[in-house]
C-alpha positions as a printed NumPy array, in Angstrom:
array([[ 54.836,   7.277,  19.05 ],
       [ 54.309,   7.83 ,  22.769],
       [ 57.139,   6.916,  25.118],
       [ 55.9  ,   5.577,  28.464],
       [ 58.924,   5.717,  30.714],
       [ 59.243,   3.776,  33.96 ],
       [ 62.101,   2.734,  36.216],
       [ 62.604,   1.137,  39.623],
       [ 64.268,   2.11 ,  42.864],
       [ 64.848,   0.145,  46.048],
       [ 64.518,   0.965,  49.738],
       [ 66.268,  -1.26 ,  52.31 ],
       [ 66.034,  -1.448,  56.1  ],
       [ 66.265,  -3.927,  58.985],
       [ 62.692,  -4.77 ,  59.879],
       [ 61.543,  -5.31 ,  63.478],
       [ 58.735,  -7.404,  62.   ],
       [ 61.323,  -9.929,  60.788],
       [ 63.733, -10.042,  63.744],
       [ 65.634,  -7.159,  62.149],
       [ 66.442,  -9.066,  59.005],
       [ 67.099,  -6.996,  55.912],
       [ 63.965,  -6.11 ,  53.943],
       [ 63.971,  -4.666,  50.458],
       [ 61.051,  -2.795,  48.955],
       [ 60.797,  -1.919,  45.278],
       [ 59.335,   1.419,  44.207],
       [ 58.287,   1.944,  40.606],
       [ 58.553,   5.434,  39.15 ],
       [ 56.624,   6.572,  36.081],
       [ 56.923,   9.734,  34.034],
       [ 53.837,  11.332,  32.487],
       [ 54.427,  11.254,  28.707],
       [ 53.118,  14.812,  28.223],
       [ 54.137,  16.847,  31.275],
       [ 57.087,  14.861,  32.613],
       [ 55.448,  14.702,  36.052],
       [ 56.868,  11.745,  38.04 ],
       [ 54.69 ,   9.416,  40.123],
       [ 55.903,   6.772,  42.575],
       [ 53.926,   3.526,  42.683],
       [ 54.28 ,   1.671,  45.972],
       [ 52.616,  -1.708,  45.575],
       [ 50.973,  -3.842,  48.214],
       [ 49.57 ,  -1.146,  50.481],
       [ 45.987,  -0.954,  49.226],
       [ 44.356,  -2.967,  52.021],
       [ 46.309,  -1.042,  54.646],
       [ 45.366,   2.333,  53.159],
       [ 41.749,   1.592,  52.217],
       [ 40.558,   1.988,  55.8  ],
       [ 41.347,   5.695,  55.507],
       [ 39.182,   6.02 ,  52.372],
       [ 36.121,   4.446,  53.979],
       [ 33.705,   6.677,  55.842],
       [ 32.029,   5.812,  59.089],
       [ 28.301,   5.426,  58.374],
       [ 27.579,   6.799,  61.828],
       [ 29.741,   9.882,  61.248],
       [ 28.114,  10.591,  57.867],
       [ 24.598,  10.066,  59.236],
       [ 25.317,  12.379,  62.164],
       [ 26.75 ,  15.045,  59.867],
       [ 23.713,  14.813,  57.564],
       [ 21.312,  15.171,  60.486],
       [ 23.238,  18.087,  62.   ],
       [ 23.583,  20.055,  58.767],
       [ 20.207,  19.484,  57.106],
       [ 18.183,  22.042,  59.187],
       [ 20.432,  24.957,  58.15 ],
       [ 21.368,  23.817,  54.648],
       [ 20.897,  26.651,  52.128],
       [ 20.762,  24.162,  49.224],
       [ 17.804,  22.095,  50.419],
       [ 14.563,  22.877,  48.502],
       [ 12.747,  24.611,  51.327],
       [ 15.606,  27.092,  51.868],
       [ 17.251,  27.607,  48.491],
       [ 15.222,  30.535,  47.175],
       [ 15.404,  32.335,  50.52 ],
       [ 19.024,  31.697,  51.513],
       [ 21.013,  31.772,  48.273],
       [ 22.084,  34.909,  46.378],
       [ 21.039,  35.907,  42.86 ],
       [ 23.077,  36.807,  39.803],
       [ 23.054,  40.465,  38.708],
       [ 20.533,  41.19 ,  35.907],
       [ 23.2  ,  41.925,  33.294],
       [ 24.439,  38.346,  33.707],
       [ 21.188,  36.496,  34.332],
       [ 17.965,  38.564,  34.35 ],
       [ 16.012,  35.852,  36.156],
       [ 18.579,  35.823,  39.009],
       [ 18.937,  32.06 ,  39.225],
       [ 18.916,  29.231,  36.702],
       [ 17.194,  25.846,  36.967],
       [ 17.415,  22.626,  34.963],
       [ 15.337,  19.766,  36.346],
       [ 16.055,  19.587,  40.069],
       [ 19.408,  21.362,  39.682],
       [ 19.758,  25.049,  40.537],
       [ 22.585,  27.441,  39.686],
       [ 23.201,  30.289,  42.124],
       [ 26.163,  32.577,  42.808],
       [ 28.682,  31.526,  45.447],
       [ 28.407,  33.658,  48.566],
       [ 32.212,  34.002,  48.662],
       [ 33.759,  33.997,  45.189],
       [ 37.029,  32.24 ,  44.33 ],
       [ 37.165,  33.732,  40.809],
       [ 35.514,  36.551,  38.866],
       [ 32.647,  34.175,  38.136],
       [ 31.871,  31.571,  40.793],
       [ 28.553,  29.748,  40.772],
       [ 27.183,  26.851,  42.79 ],
       [ 25.268,  24.114,  40.977],
       [ 23.001,  22.358,  43.478],
       [ 22.638,  18.731,  42.391],
       [ 19.095,  17.768,  43.27 ],
       [ 16.898,  17.851,  46.312],
       [ 18.571,  15.2  ,  48.486],
       [ 20.774,  16.58 ,  51.249],
       [ 23.095,  13.563,  51.169],
       [ 23.765,  10.931,  48.512],
       [ 26.045,   7.884,  48.715],
       [ 28.284,   7.689,  45.662],
       [ 26.188,   5.032,  43.936],
       [ 23.171,   7.386,  44.084],
       [ 24.681,  10.008,  41.758],
       [ 22.46 ,   9.164,  38.805],
       [ 23.212,  10.143,  35.219],
       [ 20.127,  12.36 ,  34.873],
       [ 21.023,  14.596,  37.821],
       [ 24.648,  14.904,  36.739],
       [ 23.621,  15.681,  33.146],
       [ 21.176,  18.35 ,  34.358],
       [ 23.947,  19.838,  36.49 ],
       [ 26.312,  19.973,  33.51 ],
       [ 23.653,  21.502,  31.259],
       [ 22.848,  24.144,  33.886],
       [ 26.571,  24.933,  34.268],
       [ 27.041,  25.408,  30.536],
       [ 23.914,  27.534,  30.204],
       [ 25.403,  29.848,  32.805],
       [ 28.748,  29.929,  31.002],
       [ 26.999,  30.853,  27.747],
       [ 25.324,  33.765,  29.528],
       [ 28.662,  34.766,  31.082],
       [ 30.382,  34.635,  27.677],
       [ 27.917,  37.265,  26.45 ],
       [ 28.041,  39.461,  29.557],
       [ 31.742,  39.102,  30.411],
       [ 33.675,  37.893,  27.356],
       [ 36.989,  38.66 ,  29.073],
       [ 36.468,  35.569,  31.281],
       [ 37.903,  33.185,  28.704],
       [ 38.747,  30.168,  30.847],
       [ 36.247,  28.115,  32.803],
       [ 36.061,  24.916,  34.783],
       [ 33.434,  22.843,  36.535],
       [ 34.637,  21.24 ,  39.749],
       [ 33.205,  19.134,  42.547],
       [ 34.304,  18.382,  46.095],
       [ 32.33 ,  15.74 ,  47.956],
       [ 32.471,  15.33 ,  51.743],
       [ 34.518,  17.572,  54.06 ],
       [ 37.639,  15.431,  53.586],
       [ 37.572,  16.418,  49.895],
       [ 37.204,  20.119,  50.701],
       [ 33.401,  20.459,  50.734],
       [ 32.22 ,  22.96 ,  53.334],
       [ 28.573,  21.943,  52.718],
       [ 27.364,  18.345,  52.567],
       [ 24.514,  18.823,  50.074],
       [ 25.797,  17.599,  46.676],
       [ 26.901,  20.5  ,  44.507],
       [ 29.355,  21.477,  41.8  ],
       [ 31.056,  24.824,  41.229],
       [ 31.464,  26.772,  37.997],
       [ 34.504,  29.045,  37.868],
       [ 35.537,  31.436,  35.104],
       [ 38.48 ,  33.806,  34.953],
       [ 40.627,  35.722,  32.484],
       [ 43.694,  33.491,  32.525],
       [ 44.009,  29.696,  32.518],
       [ 44.163,  27.789,  35.785],
       [ 47.651,  26.537,  36.605],
       [ 47.079,  22.894,  35.682],
       [ 45.189,  23.866,  32.538],
       [ 47.938,  26.262,  31.478],
       [ 50.486,  23.469,  31.871],
       [ 48.426,  21.014,  29.826],
       [ 47.622,  23.523,  27.08 ],
       [ 51.263,  24.522,  26.812],
       [ 52.602,  20.964,  26.632],
       [ 49.818,  19.895,  24.258],
       [ 50.545,  22.756,  21.867],
       [ 54.283,  22.073,  22.026],
       [ 53.648,  18.416,  21.179],
       [ 51.405,  19.403,  18.258],
       [ 53.939,  21.842,  16.821],
       [ 56.719,  19.264,  17.106],
       [ 54.81 ,  16.265,  15.702],
       [ 51.774,  17.685,  13.822],
       [ 49.653,  15.299,  15.902],
       [ 47.289,  15.768,  18.83 ],
       [ 48.781,  14.191,  21.946],
       [ 45.335,  13.147,  23.198],
       [ 44.518,  11.371,  19.943],
       [ 47.829,   9.526,  20.188],
       [ 47.095,   8.68 ,  23.805],
       [ 43.724,   7.026,  23.172],
       [ 45.126,   5.186,  20.144],
       [ 47.977,   3.848,  22.282],
       [ 45.694,   2.89 ,  25.157],
       [ 43.258,   1.208,  22.766],
       [ 46.093,  -0.895,  21.348],
       [ 47.586,  -1.773,  24.725],
       [ 44.285,  -2.174,  26.555],
       [ 45.551,  -2.313,  30.149],
       [ 44.423,   1.171,  31.184],
       [ 41.572,   1.894,  28.765],
       [ 38.369,   1.44 ,  30.745],
       [ 35.751,   2.038,  28.068],
       [ 34.146,   4.361,  25.533],
       [ 30.784,   6.117,  25.674],
       [ 29.94 ,   7.685,  22.294],
       [ 32.875,  10.056,  21.71 ],
       [ 34.168,  10.041,  25.307],
       [ 37.139,   7.841,  26.186],
       [ 37.605,   6.655,  29.801],
       [ 40.978,   5.53 ,  31.097],
       [ 43.305,   5.297,  34.051],
       [ 46.379,   7.471,  33.412],
       [ 49.795,   5.839,  33.003],
       [ 51.291,   7.983,  35.788],
       [ 48.414,   8.962,  38.112],
       [ 48.941,  11.99 ,  40.3  ],
       [ 46.037,  11.103,  42.598],
       [ 44.5  ,   7.967,  44.094],
       [ 42.173,   5.929,  41.848],
       [ 42.465,   8.71 ,  39.257],
       [ 40.283,   8.346,  36.158],
       [ 40.123,  10.537,  33.035],
       [ 37.255,  11.018,  30.605],
       [ 38.356,  12.6  ,  27.296],
       [ 35.917,  14.098,  24.78 ],
       [ 37.28 ,  13.268,  21.345],
       [ 37.663,  16.266,  19.054],
       [ 36.23 ,  18.797,  21.528],
       [ 37.923,  21.504,  23.543],
       [ 35.275,  24.158,  24.29 ],
       [ 32.733,  23.804,  27.091],
       [ 30.302,  26.057,  25.21 ],
       [ 30.29 ,  23.723,  22.214],
       [ 29.407,  20.532,  24.093],
       [ 26.251,  18.896,  22.794],
       [ 23.509,  17.362,  24.933],
       [ 24.897,  13.972,  23.878],
       [ 28.383,  14.956,  25.111],
       [ 26.969,  16.074,  28.458],
       [ 25.009,  12.834,  28.768],
       [ 28.151,  10.804,  28.009],
       [ 30.207,  12.697,  30.579],
       [ 27.446,  12.341,  33.167],
       [ 27.123,   8.623,  32.452],
       [ 30.869,   8.073,  32.766],
       [ 31.119,  10.014,  36.023],
       [ 28.125,   8.143,  37.463],
       [ 29.747,   4.81 ,  36.623],
       [ 33.11 ,   5.773,  38.096],
       [ 31.366,   6.854,  41.301],
       [ 29.49 ,   3.531,  41.403],
       [ 32.872,   1.767,  41.205],
       [ 34.196,   3.963,  44.015],
       [ 31.137,   3.087,  46.113],
       [ 31.634,  -0.64 ,  45.581],
       [ 35.232,  -0.301,  46.784],
       [ 34.032,   1.484,  49.917],
       [ 35.273,   4.887,  48.768],
       [ 33.079,   7.813,  49.733],
       [ 34.788,  11.157,  49.031],
       [ 36.08 ,  12.492,  45.742],
       [ 37.174,  15.487,  43.685],
       [ 36.261,  16.18 ,  40.076],
       [ 37.408,  18.83 ,  37.603],
       [ 36.72 ,  19.554,  33.955],
       [ 39.7  ,  20.935,  32.025],
       [ 38.765,  22.79 ,  28.848],
       [ 40.242,  25.14 ,  26.291],
       [ 39.328,  28.837,  25.957],
       [ 35.601,  29.558,  25.844],
       [ 34.308,  30.056,  22.332],
       [ 37.559,  28.912,  20.727],
       [ 38.27 ,  25.545,  19.132],
       [ 41.737,  24.258,  20.016],
       [ 40.812,  20.587,  19.633],
       [ 43.593,  20.16 ,  17.063],
       [ 45.954,  19.92 ,  20.043],
       [ 43.836,  19.707,  23.229],
       [ 40.762,  17.684,  24.179],
       [ 38.308,  18.688,  26.901],
       [ 38.489,  16.217,  29.778],
       [ 37.101,  15.382,  33.192],
       [ 39.425,  14.086,  35.895],
       [ 38.183,  12.297,  38.998],
       [ 40.062,  11.056,  42.043],
       [ 39.185,   9.497,  45.397],
       [ 39.92 ,  11.185,  48.735],
       [ 40.064,   9.923,  52.304],
       [ 36.681,   9.297,  53.92 ],
       [ 34.914,  10.832,  56.889],
       [ 35.852,   8.819,  59.955],
       [ 37.339,   9.143,  63.407],
       [ 40.94 ,   8.735,  62.26 ],
       [ 41.054,  12.366,  61.051],
       [ 44.049,  11.593,  58.846],
       [ 44.602,  13.896,  55.868],
       [ 45.884,  12.558,  52.544],
       [ 47.389,  15.92 ,  51.577],
       [ 50.828,  15.806,  53.167],
       [ 54.2  ,  17.478,  52.611],
       [ 55.196,  15.562,  49.483],
       [ 52.193,  16.662,  47.36 ],
       [ 51.601,  19.935,  49.198],
       [ 55.105,  21.377,  48.848],
       [ 57.066,  19.116,  46.48 ],
       [ 54.271,  18.468,  43.93 ],
       [ 54.896,  14.722,  44.029],
       [ 52.942,  11.882,  45.576],
       [ 52.752,   8.099,  45.723],
       [ 50.133,   5.735,  44.35 ],
       [ 49.627,   2.411,  46.128],
       [ 47.649,   0.597,  43.401],
       [ 48.935,   0.548,  39.812],
       [ 46.481,   2.052,  37.297],
       [ 46.362,  -1.185,  35.317],
       [ 44.922,  -2.977,  38.358],
       [ 42.141,  -0.545,  39.181],
       [ 41.404,  -0.084,  35.454],
       [ 40.698,  -3.827,  35.26 ],
       [ 38.29 ,  -3.492,  38.189],
       [ 36.583,  -0.468,  36.61 ],
       [ 36.088,  -1.887,  33.098],
       [ 32.821,  -3.742,  33.857],
       [ 31.242,  -0.44 ,  34.987],
       [ 31.926,   1.191,  31.591],
       [ 31.045,  -1.794,  29.429]])
């Protein structure tokens, strides 16, 4: 039985907006039932904060126009300006699925670092990330990882990530994902694997199975289900408008079926459509998976996590401040139950 712990705190001050009368503000704290990570939920600030998430159409248009002529990912430049994989990894040098290309990153973050170019368009609004392109990008990523598993089996841990717009960490505007593989688990993955295994050894149950069963019963945060993928807003989000997609009974990226990839792509496309309708324009995405070629689904399920980031506009305000950067804690201004209710029609 999952324990979802929450408690309240109060801040008090004399407000100049009320002739210096005493004002009290309630802060709700929630503890993640697996990791113990604490999130503060500060209600009532969404409309004030949303202006920072919205991009200026003029700024985005200008950036697209300025960057398109020298973009290495646009079709006319890709084969001339992007590197190739060494023959022992990929004899053909590059990999293509549909309009998606996989090429090595020019500056690697891990032992394997590839770029997955998502289609021909130099810029896409969030509601233009169609399921087909995202599914092709996932398939291309996994084909590369299968080749890497043969050529470099020591790279046992892999992820697929995406940063969209400069405010989310993207140095190039053209839509793309990255495939990373390394010998040891990424920090967040190591934490989740460790806690998930500990939970399994203590209870003989998979935490993620318990989680979806609980959320299905309660209903407030479960957004929807696409085949064997479950989509939900987490009880204690660490990021803004955070959404998870869990693949039931799967842990290994290499074992994902075409149907699994299509379900993940469909879910991501729908979440991004919801973001677009709220005026959100920048986001991060990451897939967290168990060791390559090893089934640990008894205690851990492969999952995609998506969150919104501040938009591209003249305010130049960054959402990554001292509390999350150095204290590993942040605040959420809209409870997950509220944005889950808004998101449900997109996954129905």
